[in-house]
C-alpha positions as CSV (number, residue, x, y, z in Angstrom):
1,M,-15.8,-23.7,7.9
2,N,-18.5,-21.1,7.2
3,L,-17.9,-17.5,6.2
4,K,-19.1,-16.0,9.5
5,R,-16.6,-18.1,11.5
6,L,-13.8,-17.1,9.2
7,F,-14.6,-13.5,9.6
8,F,-14.6,-13.6,13.4
9,M,-11.3,-15.5,13.4
10,L,-9.7,-12.9,11.2
11,V,-11.1,-9.9,13.1
12,A,-10.0,-11.3,16.4
13,V,-6.5,-11.8,15.2
14,M,-6.2,-8.4,13.5
15,A,-7.5,-6.7,16.6
16,G,-4.4,-8.0,18.4
17,F,-5.4,-11.3,19.9
18,G,-2.4,-13.3,18.9
19,F,-1.2,-11.2,15.9
20,P,-0.5,-7.7,17.3
21,A,2.2,-6.8,14.8
22,F,-0.2,-7.1,11.8
23,A,-2.8,-5.0,13.7
24,A,-0.1,-2.4,14.2
25,G,0.9,-2.5,10.5
26,G,4.6,-1.8,10.1
27,G,5.3,-1.5,13.8
28,G,5.8,2.2,14.1
29,V,8.1,4.9,12.7
30,L,11.8,5.2,13.7
31,A,13.3,8.2,12.0
32,D,17.1,8.6,12.3
33,P,18.4,12.2,12.7
34,G,21.8,11.3,11.1
35,A,20.3,9.9,7.9
36,M,20.8,13.1,5.9
37,E,24.5,13.0,6.7
38,G,24.7,9.3,5.8
39,K,25.7,8.4,9.4
40,H,25.1,4.9,10.8
41,F,22.2,4.9,13.3
42,D,24.0,2.6,15.7
43,P,27.2,3.9,17.4
44,K,28.6,0.4,17.1
45,G,27.6,0.0,13.5
46,K,30.4,-0.9,11.1
47,L,31.4,1.4,8.2
48,L,31.8,0.1,4.7
49,S,34.8,-1.8,3.6
50,E,36.8,-0.8,0.6
51,F,35.7,-4.0,-1.1
52,T,32.0,-3.1,-0.7
53,I,32.6,0.5,-2.0
54,E,34.4,-0.9,-5.0
55,L,31.6,-3.4,-5.7
56,Q,29.0,-0.7,-5.5
57,N,30.9,1.5,-7.9
58,G,31.2,-1.3,-10.3
59,L,27.5,-1.9,-10.2
60,R,26.9,1.8,-11.0
61,K,29.0,1.4,-14.1
62,T,27.5,-1.7,-15.4
63,L,23.8,-1.0,-14.9
64,P,21.8,1.4,-17.1
65,F,21.3,4.3,-14.6
66,D,21.4,6.9,-17.4
67,D,18.0,5.6,-18.6
68,K,15.6,8.0,-16.8
69,R,12.4,7.0,-18.5
70,D,10.9,5.5,-15.3
71,F,11.4,8.7,-13.4
72,E,9.8,10.7,-16.2
73,E,6.8,8.3,-16.4
74,A,6.4,8.3,-12.6
75,K,5.7,12.0,-12.8
76,Q,2.9,11.8,-15.3
77,G,-0.5,12.8,-14.2
78,F,0.7,14.4,-11.0
79,I,-1.9,16.8,-9.5
80,A,-0.8,17.7,-6.0
81,A,1.0,16.6,-2.9
82,P,-0.4,17.2,0.6
83,A,1.2,19.8,2.8
84,Y,1.8,17.2,5.5
85,Q,4.2,14.3,5.5
86,Q,3.0,12.5,8.6
87,I,-0.3,10.7,9.2
88,M,-1.1,10.0,12.8
89,A,-2.7,6.8,14.0
90,E,-5.8,6.8,16.3
91,A,-3.6,5.2,19.0
92,G,-1.4,8.3,19.0
93,N,1.7,7.0,17.2
94,V,2.9,8.1,13.8
95,A,1.2,5.8,11.3
96,W,3.0,7.1,8.2
97,D,6.0,9.5,7.7
98,M,7.3,10.2,4.1
99,G,9.5,12.9,5.5
100,S,11.7,10.3,7.3
101,Y,12.9,9.2,3.8
102,E,14.0,12.6,2.5
103,F,17.6,11.6,2.8
104,L,17.0,9.7,-0.5
105,L,16.3,13.0,-2.4
106,Q,19.7,14.6,-2.0
107,G,21.0,13.4,-5.3
108,K,23.7,11.5,-3.4
109,D,24.8,7.9,-3.9
110,F,24.9,5.9,-0.7
111,D,27.5,3.1,-0.8
112,S,25.6,1.4,2.0
113,I,22.6,0.9,-0.3
114,H,22.6,-1.4,-3.4
115,P,22.4,1.0,-6.4
116,S,19.3,-0.7,-7.8
117,L,17.5,-0.6,-4.5
118,Q,18.3,3.1,-4.1
119,R,17.0,3.8,-7.6
120,Q,13.7,2.0,-6.7
121,A,13.5,3.7,-3.3
122,I,13.7,7.1,-5.1
123,L,11.0,6.1,-7.5
124,N,8.8,5.1,-4.6
125,M,9.0,8.7,-3.1
126,A,6.1,9.6,-5.3
127,Y,3.6,11.2,-2.9
128,G,0.2,12.7,-3.6
129,L,-2.7,12.6,-6.1
130,Y,-2.2,11.4,-9.7
131,E,-4.6,11.2,-12.6
132,V,-4.3,7.9,-14.5
133,V,-7.1,8.2,-17.0
134,P,-8.2,11.8,-17.5
135,G,-11.3,12.6,-15.5
136,K,-12.0,9.0,-14.6
137,I,-9.3,7.1,-12.8
138,Y,-7.0,8.5,-10.0
139,Q,-4.4,7.2,-7.6
140,V,-3.2,8.4,-4.3
141,R,0.4,7.3,-4.0
142,G,2.9,7.2,-1.1
143,F,0.4,6.9,1.7
144,D,1.1,3.2,2.4
145,L,2.7,0.1,0.9
146,A,0.1,-0.1,-1.9
147,N,-1.5,2.6,-4.0
148,I,-5.2,3.3,-3.5
149,N,-7.3,3.8,-6.6
150,F,-10.4,6.0,-7.1
151,I,-12.7,5.4,-10.1
152,K,-15.1,8.3,-10.7
153,G,-18.6,7.1,-11.2
154,D,-21.8,9.0,-11.9
155,T,-22.3,10.1,-8.3
156,G,-19.3,8.9,-6.3
157,W,-16.0,7.0,-5.9
158,I,-15.4,3.3,-6.5
159,V,-12.4,2.6,-4.3
160,F,-10.0,-0.1,-5.3
161,D,-7.6,-1.6,-2.6
162,P,-8.0,0.7,0.5
163,L,-4.5,0.2,1.8
164,T,-3.3,-1.3,5.1
165,A,-4.5,1.1,7.7
166,K,-7.7,3.0,8.4
167,E,-5.9,6.2,9.0
168,T,-3.9,6.3,5.7
169,A,-7.0,5.2,3.7
170,R,-9.1,7.9,5.3
171,A,-6.3,10.5,4.6
172,A,-6.2,9.5,1.0
173,L,-10.0,9.8,0.6
174,E,-10.0,13.2,2.3
175,F,-7.2,14.4,0.1
176,I,-8.8,13.5,-3.2
177,N,-12.1,15.0,-2.0
178,E,-10.2,18.2,-1.1
179,K,-8.6,18.4,-4.5
180,L,-11.4,17.2,-6.8
181,G,-14.6,17.9,-4.9
182,K,-16.3,15.8,-2.2
183,R,-17.9,12.6,-3.4
184,P,-19.3,9.7,-1.5
185,V,-17.8,6.2,-1.7
186,V,-20.3,4.0,-3.7
187,A,-18.4,0.7,-3.8
188,V,-15.1,-0.9,-2.6
189,V,-13.2,-3.5,-4.5
190,Y,-10.5,-5.8,-3.0
191,S,-8.3,-7.0,-5.9
192,H,-6.8,-9.7,-3.7
193,S,-6.4,-11.2,-0.3
194,H,-3.2,-9.4,1.0
195,G,-3.7,-7.1,4.0
196,D,-2.2,-4.0,2.3
197,H,-5.2,-4.1,-0.1
198,F,-8.0,-4.4,2.3
199,G,-6.9,-3.5,5.8
200,G,-7.8,0.2,5.6
201,V,-11.4,-0.3,4.4
202,R,-12.9,1.2,7.5
203,G,-11.2,4.5,6.6
204,V,-13.3,4.8,3.4
205,V,-16.7,3.1,4.2
206,D,-19.0,2.8,7.1
207,E,-20.0,-0.8,8.0
208,A,-23.6,0.3,8.3
209,D,-23.6,1.4,4.7
210,M,-22.3,-2.0,3.7
211,K,-24.9,-3.9,5.8
212,S,-27.7,-1.8,4.3
213,G,-26.6,-2.6,0.8
214,K,-25.8,1.0,0.0
215,V,-22.1,0.3,-0.6
216,P,-21.2,-3.1,-2.1
217,I,-17.8,-4.6,-1.3
218,I,-16.6,-6.7,-4.2
219,A,-13.9,-9.4,-4.0
220,P,-12.6,-12.5,-5.8
221,V,-14.0,-15.9,-4.9
222,R,-12.5,-17.5,-1.8
223,F,-11.3,-14.2,-0.5
224,M,-12.1,-14.8,3.1
225,E,-10.6,-18.2,3.2
226,A,-7.4,-16.9,1.6
227,A,-7.2,-14.0,4.0
228,V,-7.7,-16.2,7.0
229,A,-5.2,-18.9,5.8
230,E,-2.5,-16.2,5.4
231,N,-3.2,-14.0,8.3
232,V,-4.4,-16.5,10.9
233,Y,-3.2,-20.0,10.2
234,A,0.2,-18.9,8.9
235,G,0.0,-15.5,10.7
236,N,3.0,-15.8,13.1
237,A,5.3,-17.2,10.4
238,M,4.2,-14.5,7.9
239,N,4.7,-11.8,10.5
240,R,8.2,-12.9,11.4
241,R,9.1,-13.2,7.7
242,M,7.9,-9.6,7.1
243,F,10.1,-8.2,9.8
244,Y,13.2,-10.1,8.5
245,Q,12.4,-9.5,4.9
246,Y,11.8,-5.8,5.1
247,G,13.6,-4.7,8.3
248,V,10.6,-2.6,9.2
249,L,11.7,-2.0,12.8
250,L,15.0,-0.5,11.6
251,P,15.4,3.3,11.7
252,R,14.9,5.0,8.3
253,S,18.5,5.4,7.3
254,P,21.0,4.6,4.5
255,F,22.1,1.9,7.0
256,G,18.6,0.9,8.0
257,H,15.2,0.9,6.3
258,V,15.3,2.3,2.8
259,D,12.4,0.9,0.9
260,Q,10.3,-2.3,0.4
261,S,10.7,-2.2,-3.4
262,I,7.0,-2.8,-4.2
263,G,6.3,0.3,-2.0
264,K,7.9,2.5,0.5
265,N,6.8,0.9,3.8
266,T,3.7,-0.6,5.6
267,A,1.6,1.8,7.6
268,A,1.6,1.4,11.4
269,G,-2.1,2.1,11.9
270,N,-5.5,0.5,12.6
271,T,-5.9,-2.5,10.4
272,G,-9.4,-4.1,9.9
273,L,-11.7,-5.9,7.6
274,I,-15.3,-5.7,6.3
275,P,-16.2,-8.9,4.6
276,P,-17.2,-8.7,0.9
277,T,-20.8,-8.6,0.0
278,R,-20.4,-9.6,-3.7
279,L,-18.0,-12.3,-4.7
280,I,-16.7,-12.7,-8.3
281,E,-17.1,-16.5,-8.7
282,K,-16.9,-17.1,-12.5
283,D,-13.7,-16.8,-14.6
284,F,-15.1,-13.6,-16.1
285,E,-18.0,-11.5,-14.7
286,E,-19.3,-8.1,-15.7
287,L,-20.8,-5.6,-13.3
288,T,-21.9,-2.0,-13.7
289,V,-21.6,0.1,-10.5
290,D,-22.6,3.8,-10.5
291,G,-22.4,4.0,-14.3
292,V,-19.0,2.3,-14.5
293,N,-18.8,-0.9,-16.4
294,M,-16.2,-3.4,-15.0
295,V,-15.1,-6.8,-16.4
296,F,-13.6,-9.0,-13.6
297,Q,-11.2,-11.9,-14.4
298,N,-10.4,-14.3,-11.6
299,T,-6.7,-15.1,-11.4
300,P,-6.3,-17.3,-8.3
301,G,-2.8,-18.4,-7.3
302,T,-1.0,-15.6,-9.0
303,E,0.3,-13.0,-6.5
304,A,-2.3,-14.2,-3.9
305,P,-4.4,-17.3,-3.5
306,A,-7.6,-15.2,-4.2
307,E,-7.1,-12.5,-6.8
308,M,-8.7,-10.8,-9.8
309,N,-8.0,-8.3,-12.6
310,T,-10.4,-5.6,-13.7
311,Y,-10.9,-4.1,-17.1
312,F,-12.8,-0.9,-17.7
313,P,-14.2,-1.0,-21.3
314,Q,-15.5,2.6,-21.2
315,F,-12.0,3.9,-20.4
316,K,-9.9,1.2,-22.2
317,A,-8.1,0.7,-18.9
318,F,-6.9,-2.4,-17.2
């Protein structure tokens, strides 16, 4: 099957022809007004048994919750958080809402949440712009399931992994430009073939710039085949699994959706794809884009069927 046919299959599905839930990201935001008080979102919801409370208390005593190093390290490099907590989708719904999880920041232990999950959920409340390598590498965190990375080149930004949705990726680009000065996007890199790492690309780059060769889009070999295999051929099964695995349709509540462990949630916005213009085909390849030297290492079959690592020799960063 040729690349063009793969692309049209994936775009058709992601536009909602047979896979609407992926096109809608996480399926919308359901905030629960009783979450701050720890109330159950369902009037018929069962309260915790004494056995469950005893079990949770036992876990708190046996696990090393006094070790706060992860919380200290998570704050490193923080620059600023946006004044807003909601990002609206083009369709009119709320695409992203960090404020709906503020019940986690009360310093309260919820017996309805596994203690380790609550700890991870609090760590994933990081929200805003962070400096990773001084003056060179930045992240915007808490705008989607993944983090979006910005590498500062000679003239513009190299964007790594532009999130799930166009709206959250665009908000991240606008925020870093607001805080650090406006710069154009000079390249986009997809680290692997999962939708939360490429679905928001249209929020950071114009397809005309890609077609003209002005903005290269770099991805690992067999990227399109892997994206189609997961999101089209296995799309319905993967979609159902996501809803069961993460409970994304549940209200944000101590009794509902708390976190997705690898990130807070999946944005419910406009998901799309621009196919890569430059594939990394060898085990190791080296490219220089806008003055930034990058060494790519293909690592297929690790987290995703098509995946690669990137090393920045100038910054000694991986």
